[in-house]
N, C-alpha and C positions, 0 to 999 in steps of 0.2 A: 674418128675415125679416118684411118688412111686416105687422102686425098691423091697422094702421088705414089712414087717408089718408096721402099725402105731404104734405111741408111744403111743397108748392108750394098743393095743393088748402084746404090749413088755412087759408093766407094769403089766400087769393082768398073767406074765406067773409068777409073785414069791408070788401070792396070790394065799390060797387055795381055794377049793370050799366051805369047810368048815368055812375057816375063812370070806368070804363075805358073806355066809348067815347068820351068828352070827352078823355082821354090819348091814344089811339088816333088821332082828328082831332088834338091838337093837333102828335103828334110825326108825322103822317101812317105811322102804324103799317100801314097798309096798301097801303102805295104799292106796286105792282107785284105783289099779289099775283090768283093767276086762278081757285083754286079754292075753298080756306079764306079768313076772317079772321079775325083775331087774337082774338076771341073764341072760335073753336073752338080 
């Protein structure tokens, strides 16, 4: 059973919001999304 945060959540503690958005824009990560963005 999970006793803490998931590994993915632990990794994202080291990534700032601005750095993440830069990568999303660079690789067009929100292409064709209608309801959710990559950050959610």
